[in-house]
C-alpha positions as CSV (number, residue, x, y, z in Angstrom):
1,M,108.2,126.2,148.2
2,D,111.4,124.5,150.0
3,A,114.6,124.6,148.0
4,V,116.0,121.2,146.3
5,D,119.7,120.1,145.9
6,F,120.0,117.9,142.8
7,V,122.5,114.8,142.9
8,I,123.9,113.4,139.5
9,P,126.1,110.2,139.7
10,H,127.9,109.9,136.5
11,M,130.5,107.8,134.5
12,G,130.8,107.8,130.9
13,R,128.5,108.8,127.9
14,P,128.8,112.9,128.8
15,E,126.5,113.8,126.0
16,M,123.4,112.4,127.8
17,L,124.9,114.0,131.1
18,V,124.7,117.2,129.1
19,A,121.1,116.5,128.3
20,T,120.5,115.7,131.7
21,L,122.0,119.0,132.9
22,D,120.2,121.2,130.4
23,S,116.8,119.7,131.3
24,I,117.4,121.1,134.9
25,F,118.4,124.7,133.8
26,A,115.3,124.5,131.9
27,Q,113.1,124.1,134.8
28,N,109.8,126.6,135.0
29,C,110.9,127.3,138.6
30,P,114.7,127.7,138.7
31,E,114.7,129.6,142.0
32,R,114.0,126.6,143.9
33,I,117.3,124.9,142.5
34,A,119.8,125.0,145.5
35,T,122.4,123.3,143.8
36,I,123.6,120.6,141.2
37,T,126.1,118.1,142.1
38,V,127.6,115.9,139.7
39,V,129.8,113.0,141.3
40,T,131.8,111.5,138.6
41,K,134.1,108.4,138.2
42,N,135.8,110.4,135.3
43,E,139.1,111.5,135.6
44,S,139.0,113.9,132.5
45,R,136.9,117.3,132.3
46,L,133.5,116.8,131.5
47,P,132.3,118.7,128.7
48,V,129.7,120.9,130.3
49,S,129.2,124.8,130.7
50,R,129.7,126.4,133.7
51,H,127.0,127.2,135.9
52,E,126.9,129.2,139.5
53,K,124.9,126.2,141.0
54,L,126.6,123.3,139.4
55,T,129.5,121.8,141.1
56,I,131.8,118.6,139.6
57,I,133.0,116.4,142.0
58,Q,135.4,113.7,140.7
59,V,135.8,110.3,142.3
60,P,137.7,108.1,140.2
61,G,138.0,105.5,142.9
62,A,134.1,105.5,144.3
63,A,133.3,101.9,144.5
64,T,129.6,102.3,143.9
65,I,126.8,104.7,142.5
66,S,125.7,104.5,146.2
67,E,128.8,106.1,147.2
68,Q,128.5,108.6,144.5
69,R,124.8,109.5,145.5
70,N,125.8,109.8,149.2
71,I,128.8,112.2,148.5
72,G,126.7,114.2,146.5
73,V,124.2,114.5,149.2
74,A,126.8,115.5,151.8
75,A,127.9,118.6,149.6
76,G,124.5,120.4,149.9
77,R,122.1,121.2,152.7
78,A,118.9,121.9,151.0
79,P,115.7,120.3,152.8
80,L,114.8,118.4,149.5
81,I,117.0,115.8,147.5
82,A,116.7,115.2,143.7
83,F,118.3,112.3,142.8
84,L,118.7,111.8,139.1
85,D,120.6,109.2,136.8
86,A,122.8,110.8,134.4
87,D,121.3,109.7,131.4
88,I,117.5,111.4,131.8
89,R,115.6,114.3,130.6
90,L,113.0,116.1,133.0
91,A,109.9,117.6,131.6
92,G,109.9,121.3,131.9
93,D,107.3,121.0,135.1
94,W,109.3,118.2,136.8
95,L,110.2,120.2,139.7
96,E,107.3,122.4,140.3
97,T,105.0,119.2,139.8
98,C,106.8,116.8,142.0
99,T,107.8,119.6,144.9
100,A,104.2,120.6,145.0
101,L,103.0,116.6,145.0
102,L,105.6,116.4,147.9
103,A,104.2,118.9,149.9
104,E,100.4,117.9,149.3
105,K,100.1,115.3,151.7
106,S,101.5,114.6,155.4
107,G,104.1,111.3,155.6
108,R,104.8,111.6,151.8
109,V,108.4,111.1,151.9
110,L,109.2,110.7,148.0
111,V,107.7,111.5,144.6
112,S,109.1,110.1,141.3
113,A,107.5,111.0,137.9
114,M,106.4,108.3,135.2
115,Q,108.5,107.3,132.1
116,K,108.0,108.7,128.5
117,S,109.4,107.0,125.7
118,S,111.2,108.9,123.3
119,D,110.2,110.3,119.9
120,N,111.9,107.5,118.1
121,A,111.3,104.8,120.3
122,G,111.4,101.3,118.8
123,R,109.7,98.2,120.4
124,V,112.0,97.4,123.4
125,E,111.9,101.1,124.6
126,R,108.2,101.5,124.6
127,L,108.0,98.0,126.2
128,R,110.1,98.7,128.8
129,T,108.3,102.4,129.3
130,A,105.2,100.2,129.4
131,L,106.8,98.0,132.4
132,S,107.9,101.4,134.1
133,N,104.5,102.9,134.1
134,V,102.1,99.8,135.5
135,S,101.5,101.5,138.7
136,L,100.7,105.3,138.3
137,D,99.1,107.9,140.8
138,K,99.2,105.4,143.6
139,P,101.9,104.8,146.4
140,V,104.2,102.2,146.0
141,Q,106.6,100.1,147.8
142,F,109.8,100.9,145.5
143,L,111.2,102.7,142.9
144,P,114.2,102.7,140.4
145,G,116.4,105.8,141.1
146,R,116.6,107.4,137.9
147,N,113.9,110.4,139.2
148,L,113.4,110.6,142.9
149,L,112.5,113.7,145.0
150,V,113.1,113.0,148.5
151,T,113.3,114.8,151.7
152,R,116.7,115.1,153.4
153,S,115.0,114.3,156.6
154,A,113.7,110.8,155.7
155,H,117.1,110.2,153.5
156,D,119.2,110.7,156.6
157,K,116.8,108.5,158.8
158,V,117.4,105.6,156.3
159,G,121.3,106.0,156.2
160,G,121.6,107.0,152.6
161,F,122.2,104.6,149.5
162,P,123.5,101.2,150.5
163,E,127.0,101.4,149.5
164,H,127.9,97.5,149.5
165,L,125.5,96.8,146.8
166,Q,126.8,97.6,143.2
167,T,123.0,97.2,141.8
168,C,119.5,97.0,143.2
169,E,120.6,99.8,145.5
170,D,117.9,101.8,144.5
171,Y,115.3,99.3,145.2
172,V,116.8,98.7,148.8
173,Y,116.8,102.8,149.3
174,T,113.3,103.4,148.6
175,E,111.9,100.1,150.2
176,K,113.4,101.5,153.4
177,L,111.9,104.7,152.5
178,S,108.5,103.3,152.2
179,R,108.6,102.2,155.8
180,L,108.8,105.9,157.1
181,G,106.3,107.2,154.5
182,E,104.5,107.2,151.3
183,L,106.3,107.1,147.8
184,Y,104.0,108.4,145.2
185,Y,104.8,107.9,141.5
186,T,102.8,110.3,139.5
187,S,101.6,110.9,135.8
188,Q,101.2,114.6,136.2
189,T,105.2,115.0,134.9
190,Y,107.6,112.9,133.0
191,Y,111.2,112.2,132.1
192,V,112.7,110.4,129.1
193,H,115.0,107.8,129.7
194,L,118.2,108.8,126.9
195,G,119.8,105.9,127.9
196,E,116.9,103.2,127.8
197,D,117.6,99.8,126.4
198,R,116.8,99.8,122.4
199,T,117.4,96.4,121.8
200,L,116.6,92.8,123.1
201,R,120.6,92.2,122.7
202,Q,120.8,95.2,125.3
203,T,118.2,94.0,127.6
204,F,119.7,90.7,127.8
205,T,123.6,92.4,128.8
206,K,122.1,95.0,131.2
207,E,119.6,92.3,132.9
208,I,122.5,90.0,133.6
209,W,124.4,93.1,135.2
210,R,121.4,94.5,136.8
211,S,120.7,91.3,139.0
212,E,124.1,90.6,139.9
213,S,123.2,91.8,143.6
214,N,119.8,90.2,143.8
215,L,121.3,87.8,146.4
216,S,123.5,90.5,147.9
217,S,120.8,93.0,148.6
218,I,118.6,90.2,150.7
219,S,121.3,90.6,153.7
220,G,120.3,92.3,156.7
221,R,116.8,93.5,155.8
222,T,113.3,92.0,155.9
223,L,112.1,91.2,152.2
224,P,108.8,92.4,151.5
225,L,106.2,90.3,149.4
226,R,106.6,92.1,146.2
227,E,110.4,91.5,146.1
228,W,110.5,87.8,146.5
229,P,109.5,87.2,142.9
230,S,112.6,88.8,141.3
231,I,114.5,86.9,143.8
232,L,112.8,83.3,143.4
233,L,111.9,83.5,139.7
234,P,115.9,83.4,138.3
235,V,116.3,80.5,140.7
236,W,112.7,78.7,139.4
237,M,114.2,79.0,135.6
238,L,117.4,77.9,136.6
239,L,115.8,74.9,137.8
240,G,113.2,74.5,134.9
241,L,116.5,74.6,132.7
242,V,118.0,71.7,134.6
243,V,114.8,69.5,134.7
244,T,114.2,70.0,130.9
245,V,117.9,69.1,130.0
246,L,117.4,65.7,131.9
247,G,114.4,65.5,129.9
248,F,116.4,64.1,127.2
249,Y,116.4,60.9,129.3
250,S,112.7,61.4,130.2
251,Q,109.8,62.8,128.5
252,T,107.7,63.4,131.5
253,A,110.8,65.4,133.1
254,F,111.2,67.8,129.6
255,L,107.6,68.5,129.6
256,I,107.9,69.3,133.5
257,G,110.6,71.6,132.9
258,L,109.2,72.7,129.8
259,I,106.0,74.4,131.6
260,M,108.5,75.4,134.4
261,L,110.2,77.7,131.9
262,L,106.8,79.0,130.2
263,L,104.9,79.3,132.8
264,P,106.6,83.1,134.4
265,I,107.3,83.9,130.8
266,L,103.5,83.3,129.8
267,L,102.1,85.0,133.2
268,Y,104.1,88.0,133.1
269,G,103.7,88.5,129.3
270,G,100.0,88.0,129.9
271,R,99.7,90.6,132.8
272,L,101.6,93.2,130.8
273,Y,99.3,92.7,127.9
274,V,96.2,93.6,129.4
275,Q,97.9,96.9,131.0
276,Q,96.7,100.2,129.6
277,S,100.2,101.1,129.6
278,N,101.1,98.4,126.8
279,H,100.5,98.7,123.2
280,E,102.7,95.9,122.0
281,P,101.4,92.2,120.8
282,L,101.4,89.2,123.1
283,H,104.3,87.2,120.9
284,F,106.8,90.1,121.6
285,L,106.1,90.3,125.2
286,V,106.7,86.7,125.1
287,L,109.8,87.0,123.4
288,F,111.0,89.7,125.9
289,Y,110.2,87.8,128.9
290,S,111.9,84.9,127.5
291,V,115.2,87.1,127.0
292,Y,114.7,89.0,130.4
293,F,114.4,85.9,132.6
294,V,117.1,84.0,131.0
295,A,119.3,86.9,131.3
296,R,118.2,87.2,135.3
297,A,118.5,84.1,135.7
298,A,122.5,84.2,134.2
299,G,122.9,87.3,136.3
300,T,121.7,85.7,139.5
301,V,124.3,83.1,139.1
302,K,126.8,85.6,138.4
303,G,126.3,87.1,141.7
304,A,125.7,84.1,143.6
305,R,129.7,83.3,142.4
306,L,131.2,86.8,143.1
307,L,129.1,86.5,146.7
308,L,130.8,83.0,147.3
309,R,134.2,84.3,146.2
310,R,134.0,87.5,148.4
311,N,132.8,85.3,151.5
312,L,136.0,82.9,151.1
313,T,138.4,85.6,150.7
314,E,137.0,87.5,154.0
């Protein structure tokens, strides 16, 4: 089996980074680990144990997480690269299973493992886990960047991660990889997202941040069909809100606006409700998607303002 370079971008919450590293050291095939590179924006020393394969690179001036990942890739030479977030815990067989699946099929360029909820997970964490696991044991078009095992040759062909994006960089990166070969999302092993949203308040705050680069991520590429909803739905929700407000002067406008707001919430909630991975009641799904779509709309507006300001200053 080919050796693997692990690359972990980091900023803040060092205790979760320690848990991530411990899960790498505990893999049942440690001989396949070539290097582990943590690229951190912290200027102070990280409270991690020394290890012969571990390197800490401090880049406090790095602009984006993509830049951190690309710096980490350049520090290694192994034919396979494992991109991990700094707040996940891998199953003990993650490396063995993912490397075997990557080699199993010609043309497969990336393997990612499913998410598993923590032992004390609440409703929001369980729901976000269910959302992550909607499409399992099949090829997909894009994936979040929490745990990705990719061939170095494919990484080099797509030019690495897009360093101009603050968020959405993993979806842009993996969508480009999908044009080269198969991205496989497996249930044969798993990871636990230690930093997963645990409350609706956290979801609201993080989704605003996550959607700030929605419009920026469109530039310079052809948008696949599956990405259009994430771009258009925030705009749809904003239009629905405007029409609803106009409804103070027209009952018809109010009803149209209300339907516009409720339609995506009910459609997405209903779609998840029938999924095998979901165990939450429909009323909670409706509440979650209400928070989710409002936050995405707010983040898209914020991102549009930042993009306009940047274009005016250039």
